[in-house]
C-alpha positions as a Markdown table, in Angstrom:
| # | Residue | x | y | z |
|---|---|---|---|---|
| 1 | Unk | 128.2 | 50.8 | 98.1 |
| 2 | Unk | 126.1 | 52.4 | 95.4 |
| 3 | Unk | 122.9 | 51.8 | 97.4 |
| 4 | Unk | 124.0 | 54.3 | 100.0 |
| 5 | Unk | 124.8 | 57.0 | 97.4 |
| 6 | Unk | 121.4 | 56.5 | 95.8 |
| 7 | Unk | 119.4 | 56.6 | 99.0 |
| 8 | Unk | 121.4 | 59.6 | 100.2 |
| 9 | Unk | 120.5 | 61.5 | 97.0 |
| 10 | Unk | 116.9 | 60.4 | 97.5 |
| 11 | Unk | 116.9 | 61.8 | 101.0 |
| 12 | Unk | 118.6 | 65.0 | 100.1 |
| 13 | Unk | 116.4 | 65.8 | 97.1 |
| 14 | Unk | 113.2 | 64.4 | 98.7 |
| 15 | Unk | 113.8 | 66.6 | 101.8 |
| 16 | Unk | 114.6 | 69.6 | 99.6 |
| 17 | Unk | 111.5 | 69.1 | 97.5 |
| 18 | Unk | 109.2 | 68.7 | 100.5 |
| 19 | Unk | 110.8 | 71.8 | 102.3 |
| 20 | Unk | 110.4 | 74.0 | 99.2 |
| 21 | Unk | 106.8 | 72.8 | 98.7 |
| 22 | Unk | 105.9 | 73.4 | 102.3 |
| 23 | Unk | 107.3 | 77.0 | 102.2 |
| 24 | Unk | 106.7 | 78.1 | 98.6 |
| 25 | Unk | 106.7 | 81.8 | 99.6 |
| 26 | Unk | 110.3 | 81.7 | 100.8 |
| 27 | Unk | 111.4 | 79.8 | 97.7 |
| 28 | Unk | 109.5 | 82.2 | 95.5 |
| 29 | Unk | 111.4 | 85.1 | 97.2 |
| 30 | Unk | 114.7 | 83.4 | 96.5 |
| 31 | Unk | 113.8 | 82.8 | 92.8 |
| 32 | Unk | 112.9 | 86.5 | 92.6 |
| 33 | Unk | 116.2 | 87.5 | 94.1 |
| 34 | Unk | 117.9 | 85.3 | 91.5 |
| 35 | Unk | 116.4 | 87.3 | 88.7 |
| 36 | Unk | 113.2 | 85.4 | 87.8 |
| 37 | Unk | 110.1 | 87.4 | 87.4 |
| 38 | Unk | 106.3 | 87.1 | 87.1 |
| 39 | Unk | 104.9 | 83.8 | 85.7 |
| 40 | Unk | 108.4 | 82.4 | 85.6 |
| 41 | Unk | 108.7 | 82.6 | 89.4 |
| 42 | Unk | 105.3 | 80.9 | 89.8 |
| 43 | Unk | 106.2 | 78.1 | 87.4 |
| 44 | Unk | 109.7 | 77.5 | 88.8 |
| 45 | Unk | 108.3 | 77.5 | 92.4 |
| 46 | Unk | 106.2 | 74.4 | 91.4 |
| 47 | Unk | 108.5 | 72.9 | 88.8 |
| 48 | Unk | 111.7 | 72.8 | 90.8 |
| 49 | Unk | 110.4 | 70.9 | 93.8 |
| 50 | Unk | 108.5 | 68.6 | 91.4 |
| 51 | Unk | 111.6 | 67.9 | 89.4 |
| 52 | Unk | 113.6 | 67.2 | 92.6 |
| 53 | Unk | 111.0 | 64.7 | 93.8 |
| 54 | Unk | 110.8 | 63.1 | 90.4 |
| 55 | Unk | 114.6 | 62.8 | 90.2 |
| 56 | Unk | 114.7 | 61.2 | 93.6 |
| 57 | Unk | 111.9 | 58.8 | 92.7 |
| 58 | Unk | 113.5 | 57.9 | 89.4 |
| 59 | Unk | 116.7 | 56.7 | 91.2 |
| 60 | Unk | 114.8 | 53.9 | 92.9 |
| 61 | Unk | 114.3 | 51.4 | 90.1 |
| 62 | Unk | 117.5 | 50.4 | 88.2 |
| 63 | Unk | 115.9 | 50.9 | 84.7 |
| 64 | Unk | 115.0 | 54.6 | 85.4 |
| 65 | Unk | 118.1 | 55.5 | 87.5 |
| 66 | Unk | 120.1 | 57.1 | 84.7 |
| 67 | Unk | 117.2 | 59.4 | 84.0 |
| 68 | Unk | 116.9 | 60.4 | 87.6 |
| 69 | Unk | 120.7 | 61.0 | 87.9 |
| 70 | Unk | 120.7 | 63.1 | 84.7 |
| 71 | Unk | 117.7 | 65.1 | 85.9 |
| 72 | Unk | 119.3 | 65.8 | 89.3 |
| 73 | Unk | 122.6 | 66.8 | 87.5 |
| 74 | Unk | 120.7 | 69.2 | 85.3 |
| 75 | Unk | 119.1 | 70.8 | 88.4 |
| 76 | Unk | 122.4 | 71.0 | 90.1 |
| 77 | Unk | 124.0 | 72.7 | 87.1 |
| 78 | Unk | 121.2 | 75.1 | 86.8 |
| 79 | Unk | 121.3 | 76.0 | 90.5 |
| 80 | Unk | 125.1 | 76.3 | 90.4 |
| 81 | Unk | 124.8 | 78.7 | 87.5 |
| 82 | Unk | 122.2 | 80.8 | 89.2 |
| 83 | Unk | 124.3 | 80.8 | 92.4 |
| 84 | Unk | 127.4 | 81.9 | 90.4 |
| 85 | Unk | 125.5 | 84.7 | 88.8 |
| 86 | Unk | 124.3 | 85.9 | 92.2 |
| 87 | Unk | 127.7 | 85.8 | 93.8 |
| 88 | Unk | 128.5 | 88.8 | 96.0 |
| 89 | Unk | 124.8 | 89.4 | 96.8 |
| 90 | Unk | 123.2 | 88.3 | 100.1 |
| 91 | Unk | 120.6 | 85.9 | 99.0 |
| 92 | Unk | 119.0 | 83.2 | 101.1 |
| 93 | Unk | 119.7 | 79.8 | 99.6 |
| 94 | Unk | 116.4 | 78.1 | 100.5 |
| 95 | Unk | 117.8 | 74.8 | 99.2 |
| 96 | Unk | 115.9 | 73.2 | 102.0 |
| 97 | Unk | 113.1 | 75.7 | 102.3 |
| 98 | Unk | 112.9 | 77.4 | 105.7 |
| 99 | Unk | 114.2 | 74.3 | 107.4 |
| 100 | Unk | 117.7 | 75.4 | 106.9 |
| 101 | Unk | 118.5 | 79.1 | 106.3 |
| 102 | Unk | 121.8 | 80.0 | 104.8 |
| 103 | Unk | 123.1 | 82.4 | 102.2 |
| 104 | Unk | 124.4 | 81.4 | 98.8 |
| 105 | Unk | 128.1 | 81.2 | 99.0 |
| 106 | Unk | 131.0 | 78.8 | 99.3 |
| 107 | Unk | 129.0 | 76.2 | 101.2 |
| 108 | Unk | 126.5 | 76.2 | 98.4 |
| 109 | Unk | 129.2 | 75.3 | 95.8 |
| 110 | Unk | 130.5 | 72.6 | 98.1 |
| 111 | Unk | 127.0 | 71.1 | 98.5 |
| 112 | Unk | 126.4 | 71.3 | 94.8 |
| 113 | Unk | 129.7 | 69.6 | 94.0 |
| 114 | Unk | 129.1 | 66.8 | 96.6 |
| 115 | Unk | 125.6 | 66.1 | 95.2 |
| 116 | Unk | 126.9 | 66.2 | 91.7 |
| 117 | Unk | 129.6 | 63.7 | 92.5 |
| 118 | Unk | 127.0 | 61.4 | 94.0 |
| 119 | Unk | 124.8 | 61.8 | 91.0 |
| 120 | Unk | 127.7 | 61.0 | 88.6 |
| 121 | Unk | 128.7 | 58.0 | 90.7 |
| 122 | Unk | 125.0 | 56.9 | 90.5 |
| 123 | Unk | 124.9 | 57.4 | 86.8 |
| 124 | Unk | 128.1 | 55.4 | 86.2 |
| 125 | Unk | 127.3 | 52.6 | 88.6 |
| 126 | Unk | 126.2 | 49.7 | 86.5 |
| 127 | Unk | 125.3 | 46.9 | 88.9 |
| 128 | Unk | 121.6 | 47.2 | 87.8 |
| 129 | Unk | 120.2 | 46.4 | 91.2 |
| 130 | Unk | 116.9 | 48.1 | 92.0 |
| 131 | Unk | 116.6 | 49.6 | 95.5 |
| 132 | Unk | 113.2 | 48.0 | 95.6 |
| 133 | Unk | 114.9 | 44.6 | 95.4 |
| 134 | Unk | 116.8 | 45.2 | 98.7 |
| 135 | Unk | 115.6 | 43.4 | 101.8 |
| 136 | Unk | 113.6 | 45.6 | 104.1 |
| 137 | Unk | 116.2 | 45.6 | 106.9 |
| 138 | Unk | 119.0 | 46.6 | 104.4 |
| 139 | Unk | 116.8 | 49.3 | 102.9 |
| 140 | Unk | 115.8 | 50.6 | 106.4 |
| 141 | Unk | 119.4 | 50.6 | 107.6 |
| 142 | Unk | 120.6 | 52.5 | 104.5 |
| 143 | Unk | 117.7 | 55.0 | 104.7 |
| 144 | Unk | 118.2 | 55.7 | 108.4 |
| 145 | Unk | 121.9 | 56.2 | 107.9 |
| 146 | Unk | 121.3 | 58.6 | 105.0 |
| 147 | Unk | 118.6 | 60.5 | 106.9 |
| 148 | Unk | 120.9 | 60.6 | 109.9 |
| 149 | Unk | 123.7 | 62.1 | 107.9 |
| 150 | Unk | 121.4 | 64.7 | 106.5 |
| 151 | Unk | 120.1 | 65.5 | 110.0 |
| 152 | Unk | 123.6 | 65.9 | 111.3 |
| 153 | Unk | 124.4 | 68.3 | 108.4 |
| 154 | Unk | 121.3 | 70.4 | 109.2 |
| 155 | Unk | 122.1 | 70.4 | 112.9 |
| 156 | Unk | 125.7 | 71.5 | 112.4 |
| 157 | Unk | 124.7 | 74.3 | 110.1 |
| 158 | Unk | 122.0 | 75.4 | 112.6 |
| 159 | Unk | 124.6 | 75.4 | 115.4 |
| 160 | Unk | 127.0 | 77.4 | 113.2 |
| 161 | Unk | 124.3 | 79.9 | 112.4 |
| 162 | Unk | 123.3 | 80.1 | 116.1 |
| 163 | Unk | 126.9 | 80.9 | 117.1 |
| 164 | Unk | 127.3 | 83.4 | 114.3 |
| 165 | Unk | 124.3 | 85.3 | 115.6 |
| 166 | Unk | 126.0 | 85.7 | 119.0 |
| 167 | Unk | 123.4 | 83.8 | 120.9 |
| 168 | Unk | 124.4 | 81.3 | 123.5 |
| 169 | Unk | 123.0 | 77.8 | 124.0 |
């Protein structure tokens, strides 16, 4: 079902963009730790969330979907390269701003690969149906399922981080 993959990507990158924009300070710190400096950090702190939001929005209509998928793939490749260069160092990911704190590492690469697979699938899917043409109940169901999946992911990582810190529930 291509609609689910598209909406899931929209939820992931929409949430990511909103979280980074809401806590730009933490994202700027991560960009600095990744080696960006000065005006480049300031520009990237605005450009990355804007590009994530634009990529998600471009997925909605069928005629702009390939552009959105390519934009999201480019972001994923750039982030993957930055994470690879930073391997071995303890850097907060800030992929979802301060909403989900984790260090760059194996989980980062898995998340990048999963999102890239969804973006490639979206790029190759040729049914040409706009999400805006779905019925409201279908779109609501797909959106709630995608948001729920993202919420479960955030919850499981939060539980794992909580357990790792030695605190009990």
